[in-house]
KESEMAR-637618 format. One record per residue (C-alpha): residue in one letter; x, y, z; residue number from 1. Coordinates in steps of 0.02 Angstrom, whole numbers, plus 50000, padded with zeros to 5 digits. Example, Ala and Ser with C-alpha at 12.3 -4.5 7.8 and 13.67 -1.06 7.14 Angstrom:
# residues 2
(site "A",(50615,49775,50390),1)
(site "S",(50684,49947,50357),2)
***
This chain:
# residues 599
(site "M",(57263,51892,48884),1)
(site "P",(57181,51983,48730),2)
(site "T",(57095,52150,48725),3)
(site "P",(56913,52179,48637),4)
(site "A",(56996,52220,48483),5)
(site "S",(57103,52069,48462),6)
(site "H",(56954,51980,48507),7)
(site "R",(56851,52069,48394),8)
(site "L",(56984,52018,48263),9)
(site "L",(56987,51827,48270),10)
(site "L",(56825,51830,48196),11)
(site "H",(56922,51872,48031),12)
(site "L",(57051,51715,48071),13)
(site "L",(56888,51580,48076),14)
(site "P",(56843,51495,47914),15)
(site "R",(56681,51454,47853),16)
(site "C",(56619,51264,47836),17)
(site "G",(56537,51212,47680),18)
(site "G",(56523,51396,47632),19)
(site "V",(56420,51460,47765),20)
(site "L",(56493,51549,47925),21)
(site "A",(56452,51427,48080),22)
(site "P",(56360,51510,48203),23)
(site "P",(56468,51594,48354),24)
(site "L",(56476,51477,48517),25)
(site "R",(56356,51507,48648),26)
(site "R",(56483,51535,48804),27)
(site "R",(56446,51476,48980),28)
(site "W",(56506,51643,49084),29)
(site "P",(56631,51792,49015),30)
(site "A",(56799,51775,49037),31)
(site "P",(56972,51839,48966),32)
(site "S",(57021,51733,48822),33)
(site "P",(57195,51686,48805),34)
(site "P",(57276,51749,48643),35)
(site "L",(57280,51654,48470),36)
(site "W",(57348,51727,48303),37)
(site "S",(57329,51665,48134),38)
(site "V",(57510,51592,48027),39)
(site "T",(57408,51554,47858),40)
(site "S",(57304,51662,47749),41)
(site "A",(57166,51530,47751),42)
(site "A",(57015,51527,47873),43)
(site "L",(56999,51397,47978),44)
(site "P",(56841,51288,48059),45)
(site "R",(56753,51370,48170),46)
(site "T",(56685,51271,48327),47)
(site "F",(56479,51241,48356),48)
(site "L",(56404,51237,48503),49)
(site "F",(56233,51146,48421),50)
(site "F",(56293,50974,48362),51)
(site "N",(56186,50824,48259),52)
(site "I",(56207,50667,48351),53)
(site "R",(56255,50528,48205),54)
(site "A",(56176,50343,48258),55)
(site "F",(56261,50185,48213),56)
(site "S",(56192,50025,48205),57)
(site "G",(56284,49922,48334),58)
(site "S",(56314,49748,48307),59)
(site "P",(56255,49569,48349),60)
(site "G",(56356,49521,48479),61)
(site "M",(56313,49681,48566),62)
(site "A",(56244,49668,48764),63)
(site "A",(56099,49733,48823),64)
(site "G",(56009,49712,48985),65)
(site "S",(55844,49624,49005),66)
(site "P",(55674,49692,48943),67)
(site "E",(55614,49708,49111),68)
(site "Q",(55762,49806,49169),69)
(site "Q",(55756,49913,49028),70)
(site "Q",(55561,49942,49075),71)
(site "Q",(55622,50010,49247),72)
(site "Q",(55751,50111,49190),73)
(site "R",(55720,50287,49241),74)
(site "S",(55752,50428,49125),75)
(site "V",(55901,50536,49124),76)
(site "E",(55906,50719,49063),77)
(site "V",(56021,50717,48909),78)
(site "R",(56038,50893,48844),79)
(site "E",(56007,50915,48663),80)
(site "T",(56168,51071,48654),81)
(site "I",(56318,51027,48716),82)
(site "E",(56384,51206,48796),83)
(site "L",(56580,51230,48763),84)
(site "T",(56664,51354,48899),85)
(site "E",(56779,51490,48830),86)
(site "K",(56918,51414,48858),87)
(site "E",(56861,51258,48787),88)
(site "E",(56845,51350,48646),89)
(site "W",(56998,51409,48633),90)
(site "I",(57087,51261,48639),91)
(site "F",(56971,51167,48507),92)
(site "R",(57029,51312,48395),93)
(site "R",(57192,51316,48415),94)
(site "L",(57199,51120,48380),95)
(site "L",(57093,51142,48231),96)
(site "N",(57245,51286,48175),97)
(site "V",(57368,51177,48201),98)
(site "V",(57286,51031,48082),99)
(site "R",(57257,51167,47959),100)
(site "H",(57414,51244,47958),101)
(site "F",(57515,51093,47910),102)
(site "G",(57373,50998,47807),103)
(site "L",(57351,50885,47913),104)
(site "G",(57209,50816,47863),105)
(site "T",(57170,50729,48055),106)
(site "Q",(56994,50700,48127),107)
(site "L",(56993,50786,48299),108)
(site "R",(56885,50687,48400),109)
(site "V",(56832,50743,48595),110)
(site "A",(56832,50544,48675),111)
(site "G",(56720,50478,48816),112)
(site "G",(56699,50550,48987),113)
(site "W",(56695,50727,48924),114)
(site "V",(56562,50706,48792),115)
(site "R",(56463,50592,48930),116)
(site "D",(56477,50742,49068),117)
(site "K",(56420,50903,48935),118)
(site "L",(56275,50788,48885),119)
(site "L",(56240,50761,49079),120)
(site "G",(56273,50950,49084),121)
(site "K",(56407,50937,49197),122)
(site "D",(56591,51022,49200),123)
(site "S",(56742,50911,49146),124)
(site "A",(56908,50961,49111),125)
(site "D",(56951,50785,49083),126)
(site "I",(56993,50809,48881),127)
(site "D",(57058,50663,48791),128)
(site "I",(57084,50676,48603),129)
(site "A",(57075,50545,48479),130)
(site "L",(57167,50584,48313),131)
(site "D",(57130,50452,48155),132)
(site "N",(57301,50492,48069),133)
(site "L",(57426,50520,48205),134)
(site "T",(57515,50452,48351),135)
(site "G",(57485,50580,48513),136)
(site "Q",(57665,50622,48511),137)
(site "N",(57678,50673,48332),138)
(site "F",(57528,50803,48348),139)
(site "C",(57582,50856,48504),140)
(site "E",(57756,50903,48402),141)
(site "K",(57659,51001,48279),142)
(site "V",(57544,51091,48425),143)
(site "N",(57727,51158,48474),144)
(site "E",(57810,51193,48319),145)
(site "Y",(57651,51299,48304),146)
(site "S",(57662,51380,48444),147)
(site "E",(57845,51411,48400),148)
(site "L",(57777,51514,48250),149)
(site "I",(57670,51611,48320),150)
(site "G",(57775,51684,48445),151)
(site "E",(57722,51588,48598),152)
(site "E",(57819,51475,48719),153)
(site "Q",(57842,51282,48675),154)
(site "K",(57761,51155,48820),155)
(site "G",(57843,51016,48893),156)
(site "I",(57766,50825,48824),157)
(site "G",(57735,50728,48954),158)
(site "F",(57714,50516,48887),159)
(site "I",(57604,50404,48970),160)
(site "Q",(57701,50226,48922),161)
(site "C",(57593,50072,48857),162)
(site "N",(57615,49953,48995),163)
(site "P",(57519,49799,48901),164)
(site "D",(57528,49664,49074),165)
(site "Q",(57420,49788,49155),166)
(site "S",(57302,49822,49000),167)
(site "K",(57371,49992,48966),168)
(site "H",(57407,49944,48769),169)
(site "L",(57469,50122,48695),170)
(site "E",(57572,50261,48753),171)
(site "T",(57464,50421,48782),172)
(site "A",(57546,50596,48738),173)
(site "R",(57508,50731,48862),174)
(site "M",(57528,50928,48850),175)
(site "L",(57468,51108,48967),176)
(site "I",(57362,51203,48827),177)
(site "F",(57296,51352,48895),178)
(site "D",(57309,51269,49073),179)
(site "I",(57224,51130,49030),180)
(site "W",(57313,50961,49016),181)
(site "I",(57245,50866,48880),182)
(site "D",(57280,50680,48809),183)
(site "F",(57297,50623,48647),184)
(site "V",(57301,50475,48561),185)
(site "N",(57291,50397,48420),186)
(site "L",(57112,50294,48375),187)
(site "R",(57156,50116,48417),188)
(site "S",(57079,49935,48359),189)
(site "E",(57121,49793,48473),190)
(site "K",(57137,49588,48420),191)
(site "Y",(57156,49464,48564),192)
(site "A",(57245,49301,48520),193)
(site "E",(57155,49156,48594),194)
(site "N",(57306,49124,48715),195)
(site "S",(57384,49281,48749),196)
(site "R",(57278,49432,48868),197)
(site "I",(57398,49548,48783),198)
(site "P",(57309,49616,48629),199)
(site "T",(57377,49676,48451),200)
(site "V",(57348,49860,48447),201)
(site "E",(57348,49961,48279),202)
(site "I",(57278,50110,48228),203)
(site "G",(57088,50099,48195),204)
(site "T",(56925,50184,48128),205)
(site "A",(56832,50281,48251),206)
(site "K",(56699,50149,48262),207)
(site "E",(56823,50001,48304),208)
(site "D",(56880,50127,48432),209)
(site "A",(56722,50155,48506),210)
(site "Y",(56679,49975,48524),211)
(site "R",(56844,49940,48600),212)
(site "R",(56794,50051,48751),213)
(site "D",(56730,49978,48931),214)
(site "L",(56546,50054,48922),215)
(site "T",(56426,50125,48798),216)
(site "I",(56419,50285,48860),217)
(site "N",(56586,50321,48872),218)
(site "S",(56612,50268,48697),219)
(site "L",(56524,50426,48628),220)
(site "F",(56650,50556,48534),221)
(site "F",(56627,50769,48482),222)
(site "N",(56706,50789,48321),223)
(site "I",(56784,50930,48324),224)
(site "N",(56794,50969,48152),225)
(site "N",(56618,50938,48094),226)
(site "N",(56531,51018,48249),227)
(site "S",(56446,50856,48283),228)
(site "V",(56424,50705,48428),229)
(site "E",(56445,50529,48364),230)
(site "D",(56362,50376,48428),231)
(site "L",(56470,50255,48348),232)
(site "T",(56389,50089,48433),233)
(site "G",(56225,50157,48407),234)
(site "R",(56176,50156,48568),235)
(site "G",(56280,50261,48689),236)
(site "I",(56143,50415,48679),237)
(site "D",(56019,50301,48717),238)
(site "D",(56086,50208,48869),239)
(site "L",(56120,50365,48943),240)
(site "K",(55954,50437,48922),241)
(site "K",(55889,50261,49020),242)
(site "G",(56032,50271,49112),243)
(site "L",(56081,50096,49110),244)
(site "I",(56282,50023,49131),245)
(site "V",(56316,49909,48973),246)
(site "T",(56461,49855,48853),247)
(site "P",(56475,49888,48689),248)
(site "L",(56538,49700,48664),249)
(site "P",(56495,49550,48754),250)
(site "A",(56505,49594,48923),251)
(site "K",(56634,49442,49001),252)
(site "E",(56751,49487,48841),253)
(site "T",(56770,49666,48865),254)
(site "F",(56794,49623,49061),255)
(site "L",(56931,49489,49030),256)
(site "D",(56988,49608,48896),257)
(site "D",(57027,49719,49044),258)
(site "P",(56959,49677,49202),259)
(site "L",(56978,49841,49299),260)
(site "R",(56831,49890,49194),261)
(site "V",(56719,49781,49309),262)
(site "L",(56770,49917,49425),263)
(site "R",(56755,50043,49311),264)
(site "A",(56564,50002,49263),265)
(site "I",(56518,49996,49480),266)
(site "R",(56594,50161,49471),267)
(site "F",(56496,50251,49340),268)
(site "A",(56328,50154,49396),269)
(site "T",(56360,50235,49585),270)
(site "R",(56405,50404,49521),271)
(site "F",(56281,50449,49400),272)
(site "N",(56142,50321,49506),273)
(site "F",(56136,50216,49347),274)
(site "T",(56074,50035,49344),275)
(site "L",(56205,49884,49307),276)
(site "A",(56131,49752,49167),277)
(site "E",(56091,49591,49214),278)
(site "D",(56221,49526,49085),279)
(site "L",(56350,49642,49152),280)
(site "K",(56306,49578,49333),281)
(site "E",(56328,49399,49267),282)
(site "A",(56490,49436,49181),283)
(site "A",(56572,49524,49348),284)
(site "S",(56517,49379,49458),285)
(site "D",(56601,49263,49330),286)
(site "E",(56742,49161,49410),287)
(site "K",(56873,49181,49274),288)
(site "V",(56826,49379,49256),289)
(site "K",(56866,49373,49445),290)
(site "L",(57029,49278,49427),291)
(site "E",(57098,49376,49293),292)
(site "L",(57030,49524,49411),293)
(site "G",(57169,49489,49565),294)
(site "S",(57293,49420,49447),295)
(site "K",(57313,49554,49314),296)
(site "I",(57266,49716,49366),297)
(site "S",(57394,49806,49472),298)
(site "R",(57336,49844,49668),299)
(site "E",(57366,50002,49639),300)
(site "R",(57242,50033,49499),301)
(site "I",(57118,49934,49589),302)
(site "G",(57132,50059,49730),303)
(site "H",(57108,50204,49637),304)
(site "E",(56938,50142,49583),305)
(site "I",(56908,50091,49752),306)
(site "D",(56979,50264,49804),307)
(site "L",(56861,50353,49697),308)
(site "M",(56735,50275,49741),309)
(site "M",(56740,50311,49925),310)
(site "S",(56750,50491,49864),311)
(site "D",(56602,50493,49769),312)
(site "K",(56413,50517,49785),313)
(site "H",(56358,50361,49834),314)
(site "P",(56501,50244,49926),315)
(site "V",(56392,50129,49987),316)
(site "R",(56304,50075,49854),317)
(site "A",(56474,50043,49759),318)
(site "M",(56520,49925,49911),319)
(site "C",(56343,49851,49906),320)
(site "Y",(56403,49821,49718),321)
(site "I",(56549,49734,49760),322)
(site "R",(56480,49623,49918),323)
(site "D",(56336,49563,49782),324)
(site "L",(56445,49523,49634),325)
(site "G",(56557,49427,49761),326)
(site "L",(56710,49545,49719),327)
(site "F",(56740,49576,49888),328)
(site "Y",(56853,49472,49950),329)
(site "V",(56970,49510,49749),330)
(site "V",(56957,49677,49778),331)
(site "F",(57017,49689,49973),332)
(site "A",(57116,49529,49971),333)
(site "F",(57180,49481,50160),334)
(site "P",(57336,49407,50219),335)
(site "E",(57372,49233,50231),336)
(site "K",(57343,49181,50398),337)
(site "S",(57272,49328,50507),338)
(site "N",(57227,49310,50694),339)
(site "P",(57087,49285,50739),340)
(site "P",(57041,49201,50542),341)
(site "V",(56911,49311,50454),342)
(site "P",(56754,49292,50517),343)
(site "D",(56600,49217,50426),344)
(site "K",(56488,49354,50332),345)
(site "C",(56633,49475,50327),346)
(site "D",(56588,49552,50179),347)
(site "W",(56392,49583,50226),348)
(site "L",(56471,49627,50412),349)
(site "C",(56595,49759,50332),350)
(site "V",(56485,49827,50213),351)
(site "S",(56324,49857,50351),352)
(site "Y",(56434,49944,50476),353)
(site "I",(56486,50068,50326),354)
(site "E",(56303,50078,50293),355)
(site "A",(56282,50115,50471),356)
(site "A",(56406,50233,50460),357)
(site "W",(56332,50323,50308),358)
(site "N",(56163,50334,50387),359)
(site "L",(56229,50406,50562),360)
(site "A",(56341,50534,50470),361)
(site "Y",(56176,50586,50341),362)
(site "S",(56065,50586,50528),363)
(site "V",(56165,50733,50589),364)
(site "G",(56192,50825,50452),365)
(site "F",(56361,50757,50394),366)
(site "S",(56448,50834,50555),367)
(site "V",(56538,50711,50584),368)
(site "F",(56660,50776,50460),369)
(site "S",(56663,50949,50518),370)
(site "G",(56840,50939,50607),371)
(site "G",(56912,51079,50489),372)
(site "S",(56864,51236,50408),373)
(site "D",(56983,51184,50245),374)
(site "P",(56846,51071,50121),375)
(site "N",(56976,50954,50074),376)
(site "S",(57018,50913,50246),377)
(site "Q",(56821,50883,50272),378)
(site "D",(56823,50786,50135),379)
(site "E",(56975,50671,50207),380)
(site "Q",(56888,50644,50334),381)
(site "R",(56739,50568,50246),382)
(site "R",(56834,50461,50150),383)
(site "L",(56936,50380,50300),384)
(site "C",(56766,50388,50407),385)
(site "L",(56725,50268,50283),386)
(site "Y",(56863,50158,50261),387)
(site "S",(56875,50151,50464),388)
(site "A",(56672,50084,50460),389)
(site "L",(56689,49946,50320),390)
(site "F",(56856,49897,50423),391)
(site "I",(56761,49894,50590),392)
(site "P",(56751,49686,50594),393)
(site "L",(56919,49673,50586),394)
(site "R",(56985,49804,50693),395)
(site "N",(57039,49660,50814),396)
(site "M",(57140,49555,50682),397)
(site "F",(57311,49556,50658),398)
(site "Y",(57447,49467,50547),399)
(site "M",(57622,49434,50560),400)
(site "D",(57746,49519,50434),401)
(site "K",(57886,49438,50371),402)
(site "R",(57980,49521,50514),403)
(site "S",(57870,49435,50631),404)
(site "K",(57792,49614,50669),405)
(site "K",(57618,49598,50710),406)
(site "V",(57511,49707,50605),407)
(site "P",(57326,49748,50586),408)
(site "V",(57245,49661,50465),409)
(site "S",(57154,49827,50417),410)
(site "S",(57318,49894,50378),411)
(site "Y",(57381,49774,50247),412)
(site "I",(57202,49812,50140),413)
(site "I",(57240,49978,50135),414)
(site "R",(57435,49971,50139),415)
(site "D",(57451,49813,50029),416)
(site "S",(57285,49767,49937),417)
(site "L",(57236,49927,49886),418)
(site "K",(57415,50010,49885),419)
(site "L",(57341,50200,49971),420)
(site "K",(57454,50265,50053),421)
(site "A",(57529,50249,50245),422)
(site "S",(57468,50382,50305),423)
(site "D",(57314,50305,50278),424)
(site "A",(57319,50154,50372),425)
(site "E",(57377,50237,50491),426)
(site "M",(57226,50360,50529),427)
(site "V",(57125,50201,50520),428)
(site "V",(57230,50097,50643),429)
(site "N",(57230,50276,50759),430)
(site "I",(57022,50285,50732),431)
(site "H",(56988,50141,50792),432)
(site "A",(57110,50140,50934),433)
(site "A",(57031,50311,50978),434)
(site "S",(56844,50229,50968),435)
(site "E",(56877,50097,51097),436)
(site "K",(56942,50238,51219),437)
(site "F",(56801,50335,51171),438)
(site "A",(56675,50197,51224),439)
(site "E",(56730,50213,51396),440)
(site "L",(56723,50409,51371),441)
(site "V",(56543,50383,51317),442)
(site "Q",(56494,50241,51485),443)
(site "L",(56588,50396,51580),444)
(site "F",(56445,50519,51526),445)
(site "E",(56315,50414,51519),446)
(site "S",(56371,50388,51716),447)
(site "N",(56401,50205,51696),448)
(site "V",(56581,50211,51739),449)
(site "D",(56633,50216,51911),450)
(site "L",(56711,50394,51914),451)
(site "G",(56834,50345,52091),452)
(site "T",(56911,50220,51995),453)
(site "L",(56932,50330,51825),454)
(site "K",(57006,50466,51937),455)
(site "E",(57135,50366,52016),456)
(site "K",(57196,50301,51841),457)
(site "L",(57230,50493,51810),458)
(site "E",(57303,50528,51965),459)
(site "D",(57476,50503,52049),460)
(site "E",(57574,50544,52204),461)
(site "F",(57613,50700,52133),462)
(site "L",(57430,50777,52048),463)
(site "E",(57270,50769,52122),464)
(site "I",(57117,50805,51987),465)
(site "P",(56986,50875,52047),466)
(site "A",(56810,50777,52035),467)
(site "D",(56718,50881,51921),468)
(site "S",(56851,50900,51812),469)
(site "V",(56900,50701,51777),470)
(site "E",(56777,50709,51616),471)
(site "R",(56869,50841,51539),472)
(site "V",(57032,50770,51576),473)
(site "F",(57000,50621,51507),474)
(site "A",(56917,50677,51375),475)
(site "G",(57055,50787,51315),476)
(site "L",(57173,50678,51315),477)
(site "I",(57070,50554,51199),478)
(site "L",(57050,50709,51099),479)
(site "R",(57235,50757,51098),480)
(site "E",(57278,50578,51005),481)
(site "I",(57161,50580,50871),482)
(site "K",(57147,50776,50854),483)
(site "D",(57016,50846,50696),484)
(site "F",(56965,50637,50683),485)
(site "W",(56867,50642,50869),486)
(site "R",(56730,50637,50783),487)
(site "V",(56730,50513,50665),488)
(site "A",(56836,50416,50800),489)
(site "L",(56678,50457,50889),490)
(site "S",(56560,50397,50752),491)
(site "I",(56650,50235,50755),492)
(site "S",(56647,50193,50944),493)
(site "I",(56445,50246,50936),494)
(site "L",(56416,50115,50788),495)
(site "T",(56547,49993,50869),496)
(site "Y",(56501,49963,51079),497)
(site "P",(56420,49905,51158),498)
(site "E",(56410,49769,51015),499)
(site "A",(56237,49697,50948),500)
(site "D",(56216,49525,50943),501)
(site "N",(56171,49518,50736),502)
(site "A",(56262,49666,50699),503)
(site "I",(56204,49650,50498),504)
(site "D",(56003,49645,50569),505)
(site "A",(56044,49773,50706),506)
(site "L",(56126,49917,50631),507)
(site "S",(55966,49915,50493),508)
(site "Q",(55839,49940,50619),509)
(site "Q",(55789,50145,50617),510)
(site "D",(55760,50126,50805),511)
(site "E",(55926,50041,50845),512)
(site "L",(55994,50204,50728),513)
(site "H",(55896,50306,50827),514)
(site "Q",(55967,50271,50978),515)
(site "R",(56156,50285,50905),516)
(site "K",(56123,50445,50844),517)
(site "E",(56060,50529,50993),518)
(site "K",(56207,50438,51084),519)
(site "Y",(56331,50528,50970),520)
(site "I",(56245,50734,50976),521)
(site "K",(56230,50696,51169),522)
(site "V",(56433,50641,51191),523)
(site "E",(56458,50788,51047),524)
(site "R",(56388,50926,51123),525)
(site "A",(56464,50885,51302),526)
(site "I",(56657,50868,51237),527)
(site "I",(56587,51051,51141),528)
(site "D",(56521,51115,51317),529)
(site "L",(56691,51055,51392),530)
(site "D",(56781,51190,51270),531)
(site "L",(56878,51052,51189),532)
(site "D",(56846,51048,51019),533)
(site "G",(57028,51095,50955),534)
(site "V",(57113,51063,51147),535)
(site "W",(57260,50974,51041),536)
(site "K",(57317,51166,50999),537)
(site "L",(57345,51193,51173),538)
(site "K",(57533,51239,51207),539)
(site "P",(57598,51183,51379),540)
(site "L",(57639,51317,51508),541)
(site "L",(57808,51258,51545),542)
(site "D",(57933,51188,51423),543)
(site "G",(58066,51070,51485),544)
(site "K",(58199,51202,51515),545)
(site "T",(58066,51280,51632),546)
(site "I",(58034,51105,51730),547)
(site "M",(58214,51054,51754),548)
(site "G",(58223,51218,51829),549)
(site "V",(58078,51207,51964),550)
(site "L",(58148,51033,51986),551)
(site "Q",(58309,51077,52003),552)
(site "V",(58364,50932,51909),553)
(site "K",(58459,50901,51733),554)
(site "G",(58348,50811,51646),555)
(site "G",(58308,50624,51616),556)
(site "P",(58136,50519,51619),557)
(site "V",(58073,50611,51756),558)
(site "I",(58047,50798,51634),559)
(site "G",(57942,50654,51503),560)
(site "K",(57846,50611,51666),561)
(site "W",(57790,50795,51722),562)
(site "Q",(57764,50858,51568),563)
(site "Q",(57598,50740,51566),564)
(site "R",(57557,50771,51725),565)
(site "L",(57581,50963,51652),566)
(site "L",(57441,50916,51528),567)
(site "K",(57326,50858,51649),568)
(site "W",(57342,50984,51750),569)
(site "Q",(57305,51118,51617),570)
(site "L",(57151,51014,51567),571)
(site "A",(57085,51013,51750),572)
(site "H",(57111,51194,51775),573)
(site "P",(57087,51269,51587),574)
(site "K",(57109,51450,51658),575)
(site "G",(57275,51413,51762),576)
(site "T",(57420,51554,51748),577)
(site "M",(57625,51503,51719),578)
(site "D",(57640,51553,51892),579)
(site "E",(57511,51447,51958),580)
(site "C",(57568,51299,51885),581)
(site "I",(57741,51314,51938),582)
(site "E",(57655,51336,52122),583)
(site "W",(57562,51172,52096),584)
(site "M",(57740,51076,52034),585)
(site "K",(57843,51164,52191),586)
(site "Q",(57686,51126,52318),587)
(site "S",(57670,50940,52249),588)
(site "Q",(57856,50903,52246),589)
(site "A",(57868,50976,52428),590)
(site "K",(57731,50868,52472),591)
(site "R",(57804,50712,52402),592)
(site "Q",(57988,50743,52493),593)
(site "K",(57897,50769,52645),594)
(site "V",(57811,50612,52642),595)
(site "E",(57987,50526,52580),596)
(site "C",(58066,50596,52752),597)
(site "N",(57923,50538,52863),598)
(site "S",(57930,50366,52775),599)
***
């Protein structure tokens, strides 16, 4: 890291722009800066904080929302300045050093999301550099060559290969600069033949590149060379201020070129609480667009977009858009045959449940996701709770796979339709199974279950459970299965049981939500009062070897049965000691042997 002296020395290495020394960049926060050396005698351009917005008129075919819709748009606060972090300053200066040293004449533009987020006052680590006269690989090689000249270690260059069949049309180079991953790609234009989905891709102008992007708010550039934001579609800034999601070119044409843009439009609309333009919604609902989305785009990319929506601020709104635009069965593709068949209005049912789960979680202060101290763990619980809620209507639906194995439909959608992790599918199935058991526990706490019947189910000839411990044993066994996700499973159970006659209407009623909220709080408090939160960490007082010694047997299935009895005994006697446990085992065994002798 440079010393203050080296930092002052840097000022002498910075360039003059048009004969006037550029004003210093205003920093977000002070931080040590990485070293930078000049290997040329010429001064290099210094980055501005303040920018000029260059607007260019759009093409006549540009999509737009209806006037009525535009009047309804709320005003979004868009900054008049871009504020760089110190690390961003160093990155941009390093790139300009490379351009100047090798005389490349390259215009360096930060593209897309980084510009949008900065104008909205948000941090962004997603820096994509668009190049006007070099490929990403060629420029990265120059960066490494420059690093070697100034005595720094060269960095590895990664490549994201082009894949026209999946609408990825140009190779991207990636490298680490000052601990930030930067993507480099040349500006491009795309031309589609009438009978082909795969475009001819050529190096293009910045304006051509802006128009081929998915949305106007993502078509903005920050030109590092001349320190300006470029709005080359002529409406990116305006749409950002209006909170409007619009495509630079006609929406249907844009979506047929790359159907994944439909889901990206929904994701950005819900992330920023923006509005989808009317013509965009019409294009997204088009049958040809939906067919292309289902056939042209890989399930992995679809699943990635859905997962980003589920992890974002407004997942319910995203699912509502997917339902209302007729995309539900395209995105969440079902197996060909299921038993029972897919119910009518399944899409509406699914979205009603995720909305109810979100409202329930909100009403209890999101304690539903507090099953771990790690924020990442809480985010994971939130995400899987939403998937579990969305697929509540499918919890009893199965299909037969190629090996004639019975598989839950929800598992098929998560693993095959969305290509998410197998562990996600397994956890959703486990949450649904645990929610069914929780339904009986809820009734138990509400005194709607015959305690004697449940006591008999838990006991056997060797184990007798005190009546006042039945609740603790039964609840503890459920929690040990689902572990940290017990609150999630409880919330799903509260939403699912008892089943409403008309779930779509019932779950939207405030009185119904309030009743279910009170039930959730009551059961959660009861479990905590029983000191069961974390019961899955309970270690057995006796291991298998000790059990064999007490029973004087060499092993076999009998040990597993006694381990289960031991667990129930510990749940019924939370303060029991090892000696007390051994004594109980001996007495139980002796009592059983006496009964057998008498009989």
